[in-house]
C-alpha positions in Angstrom: -37.1 -8.1 -5.2 -34.4 -10.6 -6.3 -31.2 -11.3 -4.3 -29.2 -9.8 -7.1 -31.2 -6.5 -6.9 -30.8 -6.3 -3.2 -26.9 -7.0 -3.7 -26.6 -4.3 -6.2 -28.5 -2.0 -4.2 -26.5 -2.5 -1.1 -23.1 -1.8 -3.2 -24.8 1.6 -4.4 -25.9 2.6 -0.8 -22.3 1.8 0.3 -20.8 3.9 -2.4 -23.4 6.9 -1.6 -22.4 6.7 2.1 -18.8 7.0 1.2 -19.4 9.9 -1.1 -21.2 11.6 1.9 -18.3 11.2 4.1 -19.3 8.3 6.2 -16.4 6.2 7.9 -15.7 3.5 5.5 -15.7 0.7 8.4 -18.9 1.9 9.7 -20.5 2.1 6.1 -19.5 -1.4 5.5 -21.1 -2.5 8.7 -24.2 -0.8 8.3 -25.0 -1.8 4.8 -23.8 -5.4 5.4 -25.8 -5.7 8.6 -29.1 -4.2 7.1 -28.7 -6.3 3.8 -28.2 -9.5 5.6 -31.4 -8.6 7.6 -33.3 -8.0 4.5 -32.3 -11.1 2.7 -32.4 -13.5 5.7 -34.0 -11.9 8.8 -32.9 -9.4 11.6 -32.1 -12.3 14.2 -29.6 -13.9 11.6 -28.0 -10.7 11.1 -27.6 -10.0 14.8 -26.1 -13.5 14.9 -23.5 -12.5 12.2 -22.9 -9.2 14.1 -22.1 -11.1 17.2 -19.9 -13.9 15.4 -17.8 -11.7 13.3 -15.7 -9.5 15.8 -15.0 -12.6 17.9 -13.8 -14.5 14.8 -11.6 -11.6 13.6 -10.0 -11.1 17.0 -9.3 -14.7 17.4 -7.8 -15.1 14.0 -4.0 -15.7 14.8 -2.7 -14.5 11.5 -4.0 -11.0 12.3 -1.5 -10.4 15.0 1.1 -9.6 12.3 -0.6 -6.3 11.5 -0.2 -4.5 14.7 3.4 -5.9 15.1 4.4 -4.5 11.5 2.6 -1.3 12.4 4.6 -0.9 15.5 7.7 -1.9 13.7 7.2 1.0 11.3 6.3 3.5 13.9 9.3 2.8 16.0 11.6 2.9 12.7 10.3 6.3 12.2 11.0 7.3 15.7 14.6 6.0 15.4 15.5 8.5 12.6 16.0 5.8 10.0 13.8 7.5 7.5 16.1 10.6 7.6 19.1 8.4 7.2 17.5 6.7 4.0 16.9 10.0 2.4 20.4 11.3 3.2 21.8 8.2 1.4 19.3 8.1 -1.3 20.1 11.7 -2.7 23.8 11.4 -2.3 24.2 8.1 -4.3 21.8 9.5 -7.0 23.3 13.0 -7.0 24.5 12.7 -10.5 20.9 11.9 -11.8 18.9 14.9 -13.1 16.5 15.8 -10.4 18.8 14.0 -7.8 16.7 15.1 -4.7 13.5 13.8 -6.3 15.2 10.4 -7.2 16.5 10.3 -3.7 13.0 10.7 -2.4 11.9 7.5 -4.5 15.0 5.6 -3.3 14.4 6.6 0.3 10.6 5.7 0.1 11.5 2.4 -1.2 13.6 1.7 1.8 11.3 3.1 4.3 8.5 1.0 2.8 10.6 -2.0 3.5 10.3 -1.2 7.3 6.8 0.5 7.2 4.2 -1.4 5.1 1.7 1.6 4.8 1.3 4.0 1.9 0.0 6.8 3.7 2.8 6.6 6.5 5.5 6.4 3.9 4.2 9.5 2.2 3.7 11.5 5.4 7.3 10.6 6.5 8.8 11.5 3.4 7.0 14.5 2.9 8.2 16.0 6.1 11.7 15.2 5.2 12.1 15.6 1.6 9.8 18.4 0.7 11.6 21.2 2.8 14.9 20.2 1.3 13.6 20.3 -2.4 11.9 23.5 -1.8 15.2 24.9 -0.4 17.2 24.0 -3.6 14.2 25.6 -5.9 12.7 22.4 -7.2 9.3 23.0 -8.9 6.5 22.3 -6.4 4.9 19.9 -9.0 8.1 17.9 -9.3 8.8 17.8 -5.6 5.1 16.9 -4.4 4.7 14.4 -7.4 7.7 12.4 -6.4 6.7 12.3 -2.7 3.0 11.1 -3.6 4.6 8.6 -6.0 7.2 7.4 -3.3 4.5 7.0 -0.7 2.9 4.3 -2.8 5.8 2.1 -2.7 5.3 1.5 0.9 2.7 -1.1 0.1 4.5 -2.7 -2.8 7.7 -3.4 -1.1 7.3 -5.9 1.9 6.3 -6.0 4.6 2.8 -4.6 3.6 -0.4 -4.6 5.4 -2.5 -4.8 2.2 -0.6 -7.9 1.3 -1.2 -9.5 4.6 -5.0 -8.7 4.3 -5.2 -10.1 0.7 -3.4 -13.3 1.7 -5.8 -14.0 4.4 -8.6 -13.4 2.1 -7.2 -15.3 -0.7 -5.9 -18.1 1.6 -2.2 -17.5 0.0 1.1 -17.8 1.7 2.2 -14.4 3.3 5.9 -15.3 2.7 5.4 -16.1 -0.9 3.5 -12.8 -1.2 6.0 -10.7 0.2 8.8 -12.3 -2.0 6.6 -11.5 -5.2 6.7 -7.9 -4.1 10.4 -7.5 -4.3 11.2 -7.4 -8.0 8.1 -5.4 -9.1 8.9 -2.9 -6.1 12.4 -2.3 -7.4 11.3 -2.2 -11.0 8.7 0.5 -10.2 11.2 2.6 -8.3 13.5 2.4 -11.2 11.0 3.5 -13.7 10.0 6.3 -11.3 13.7 7.4 -11.3 13.6 7.2 -15.1 10.5 9.3 -15.3 12.0 12.1 -13.1 15.1 12.1 -15.4 12.9 12.4 -18.4 10.8 15.2 -16.9 13.9 17.2 -15.9 15.6 16.8 -19.4 12.3 17.9 -21.0 11.8 20.9 -18.7 15.3 21.7 -17.0 13.8 24.6 -15.1 11.8 22.2 -12.7 15.1 21.1 -11.0 18.6 22.6 -10.4 21.7 21.2 -12.0 22.7 17.8 -10.3 25.0 18.3 -7.1 28.3 16.1 -7.2 29.2 14.5 -3.7 32.5 12.7 -3.1 32.8 8.9 -2.9 33.7 9.5 0.7 30.7 11.5 1.6 28.7 8.7 -0.5 30.0 5.9 1.7 29.7 7.8 5.0 26.1 8.2 4.3 25.7 4.4 4.3 26.6 4.3 8.0 23.1 5.5 8.8 21.5 2.4 6.9 23.1 -0.2 9.1 19.9 -0.3 11.1 17.7 -0.5 8.1 19.8 -3.7 6.6 19.7 -5.3 10.1 15.9 -4.6 10.5 15.0 -5.6 6.9 17.6 -8.7 6.7 16.6 -10.3 10.1 12.7 -9.9 9.6 12.4 -11.0 5.9 15.6 -13.2 5.9 14.5 -15.0 9.0 11.0 -15.4 7.3 12.2 -16.6 3.8 14.7 -19.2 5.2 12.2 -20.6 7.6 13.8 -19.5 10.8 10.8 -17.7 11.8 7.2 -17.9 10.9 5.6 -15.0 9.7 4.0 -13.9 13.1 7.5 -14.4 14.7 9.0 -12.3 12.2 6.8 -9.4 12.9 7.2 -9.7 16.6 11.3 -9.8 16.2 11.0 -6.8 13.8 9.0 -4.9 16.4 11.4 -5.6 19.2 14.4 -4.7 16.9 12.8 -1.4 16.0 12.5 -0.5 19.6 16.0 -1.6 20.2 17.2 0.5 17.2 15.4 3.6 18.8 17.2 3.1 22.1 20.6 2.5 20.2 20.0 5.9 18.5 19.3 7.5 21.8 15.8 8.6 20.6 13.8 6.2 22.9 12.1 8.8 25.1 8.7 8.5 26.8 7.5 10.8 24.2 8.6 8.8 21.4 7.6 5.6 22.9 4.2 7.2 23.7 3.8 8.7 20.1 4.8 5.3 18.5 2.3 3.0 20.5 -0.4 5.6 20.1 0.0 5.6 16.4 0.0 1.7 16.4 -3.2 1.5 18.5 -4.9 4.2 16.5 -3.8 2.7 13.0 -4.9 -0.9 14.0 -8.1 0.1 15.7 -9.1 2.0 12.5 -8.1 -1.1 10.4 -9.9 -3.7 12.7 -13.2 -1.7 12.3 -12.6 -1.9 8.4 -11.9 -5.7 8.8 -15.2 -6.3 10.9 -17.3 -4.1 8.4 -15.8 -5.9 5.5 -16.4 -9.3 6.8 -20.2 -8.4 7.6 -20.6 -6.9 4.1 -18.8 -10.1 2.5 -21.2 -12.2 4.1 -24.3 -10.1 2.6 -22.5 -10.3 -0.8 -22.1 -14.0 -0.6 -25.6 -14.8 0.1 -26.8 -12.5 -2.9 -24.4 -14.5 -4.8 -23.1 -11.5 -6.6 -19.5 -12.5 -6.8 -20.3 -15.8 -8.6 -22.9 -14.4 -11.0 -20.4 -11.7 -12.0 -17.9 -14.5 -12.7 -20.4 -16.6 -14.7 -21.4 -13.5 -16.6 -17.7 -12.8 -17.5 -17.1 -16.3 -18.5 -20.1 -16.3 -20.8 -18.6 -13.2 -22.6 -15.8 -15.3 -23.8 -13.2 -12.5 -23.6 -9.4 -12.8 -23.0 -8.0 -12.0 -19.4 -6.4 -9.0 -20.8 -9.9 -7.4 -21.5 -11.1 -8.4 -18.0 -7.9 -6.9 -16.5 -8.5 -3.6 -18.1 -12.0 -3.6 -16.8 -10.8 -4.4 -13.3 -8.2 -1.6 -13.7 -11.0 0.9 -14.3 -13.1 -0.2 -11.3 -10.1 0.0 -9.1 -9.0 3.5 -10.4 -12.7 4.5 -9.6 -12.7 3.0 -6.1 -9.2 4.5 -5.3 -10.9 8.0 -5.7 -13.2 7.3 -2.8 -11.3 5.0 -0.4 -7.9 3.9 0.6 -6.3 0.4 0.0 -7.6 -1.8 2.7 -11.4 -1.3 2.0 -10.6 -1.8 -1.9 -9.0 -5.1 -1.1 -11.9 -6.4 1.3 -14.7 -5.0 -1.0 -13.4 -6.5 -4.4 -11.3 -9.6 -3.5 -14.4 -11.7 -2.9 -16.0 -10.2 -6.1 -12.9 -10.8 -8.3 -11.3 -13.8 -6.9 -13.8 -16.3 -8.5 -13.1 -14.4 -11.9 -9.5 -14.9 -11.6 -9.7 -18.6 -10.7 -12.0 -19.1 -13.6 -9.2 -18.0 -16.1 -6.6 -20.0 -14.0 -4.6 -17.0 -13.1 -2.2 -17.4 -10.1 -3.6 -15.5 -7.0 -0.2 -14.4 -6.0 0.3 -12.7 -9.3 -3.3 -11.2 -9.0 -2.4 -9.9 -5.5 0.6 -7.8 -6.8 -1.7 -6.6 -9.7 -4.1 -5.3 -7.0 -1.4 -3.6 -5.1 -0.1 -1.8 -8.4 -3.7 -0.5 -9.2 -4.2 0.6 -5.6 -1.0 2.7 -6.2 -2.8 4.3 -9.1 -5.8 5.2 -6.8 -3.6 6.7 -4.2 -2.2 9.5 -6.5 -4.8 9.8 -9.3 -7.2 12.7 -9.3 -10.0 13.7 -8.3 -9.1 12.5 -4.8 -5.8 10.6 -4.4 -5.1 10.1 -0.7 -1.3 10.8 -0.9 -2.0 14.1 -2.8 -4.3 15.2 0.3 -1.5 14.0 2.7 1.0 16.3 1.0 -1.1 19.3 1.0 -1.7 19.0 4.7 2.0 19.1 5.1 2.5 22.1 2.5 -0.8 24.0 2.9 0.5 26.7 0.6 0.8 24.2 -2.4 -2.6 24.1 -4.6 -4.0 20.6 -4.9 -4.1 21.2 -8.7 -0.2 21.6 -8.6 0.1 18.4 -6.6 -2.1 16.6 -9.1 -0.1 17.9 -12.1 3.2 16.6 -10.4 1.5 13.1 -9.7 0.1 12.7 -13.3 3.4 11.5 -14.9 3.6 8.8 -12.3 0.2 7.5 -13.3 1.6 6.4 -16.6 4.7 5.1 -14.8 2.3 2.6 -12.8 0.4 1.8 -16.0 3.7 0.7 -17.7 4.6 -1.2 -14.6 1.2 -3.2 -14.8 1.8 -3.8 -18.6 5.3 -5.2 -17.8 4.0 -7.7 -15.2 1.0 -8.7 -17.4 3.5 -9.3 -20.4 6.2 -10.9 -18.2 4.6 -12.6 -15.3 7.9 -14.1 -14.1 8.9 -10.5 -12.7 6.3 -11.4 -10.0 6.5 -15.2 -9.8 10.3 -15.7 -10.0 11.2 -15.3 -6.2 8.0 -17.0 -4.9 8.7 -20.1 -7.1 12.3 -20.2 -5.5 11.2 -20.3 -2.0 8.5 -23.0 -2.6 5.5 -23.6 -0.3 
């Protein structure tokens, strides 16, 4: 059996294990280990298994991941998410479907201090869904806007998937964070426009806009002081060079704890919940990182990434065609796994192809984030849709999918915009230099 055949067989077995419900980290670890043992020998595979966890644990850059996760958990405990939602829907009160629009704005703001797709979706779901149901919003509009809003958590920095991608692609985390700003704002605006169009076409899905006075609007901004301080210090310090990325993450985690105390929400229960959430999330992430690293070693010796790059180069097609094919692959993978395994599985395969076309890896990273957002809301799985059903068990999953479907096209428009106008991604990274 050739190396290529063994590599393809390994990928097929991995996908089968995922379909059968096996933990993604364990599936990567098992297939990677057995594949390496089959290609080289069991002794070498055991050597890889010994080396990888130690290497990952001693990688200094990885410290930013638990620190940013901690920052997001304490930001939630401090009540910042509720303040964001309150301000968002009051300032967008004149828009059709203003509560849904406010959910998008609040999700964008919470994404700036969270960095997780699932966490943003779950947080906004618990806050926004009861309000929208109270004011008789159609379930498909309320759940669709929450599912879409959750995806902004990984596009607007800081973002855990961005950090993982940068480590794998050997890119600057600071430049990657800068690259996410404009596309994140652009996508949030596109979502609000989508909601306005949906409500205009079917007025029965949302009540008439509610008007708030300017005094009420400005009063709602008081609750955002903590968000501005946290966001400004962490990312401002990073972009000005005052902090390194790791230092920014540490300062952010400390400030989030401080804000929780200032808001008089720092109790033993809230502290325990935040730390428990941090440890649990990072433990799952670390298992996936180890499994993906072993699996990547297996793929490397089968030479599948390089053979695929050569095969596509031989086809002599434009990068646009390649991008469409990659998008189809990511949509499929998004149906069976979340964002981190997708990055860890595909980047070693797709990066040589991207390099062969001379495409900037920062731009490609933002593209990956956008297509991962597609996977998070697209049927037949869509992780965010399942999270919302877990919050509102009386809403059928089919209704949530119907609500999320218009936003699939919104994301596709966003991908088309960054493809036609790459400077929407590259402008800010180019300003901050190396």
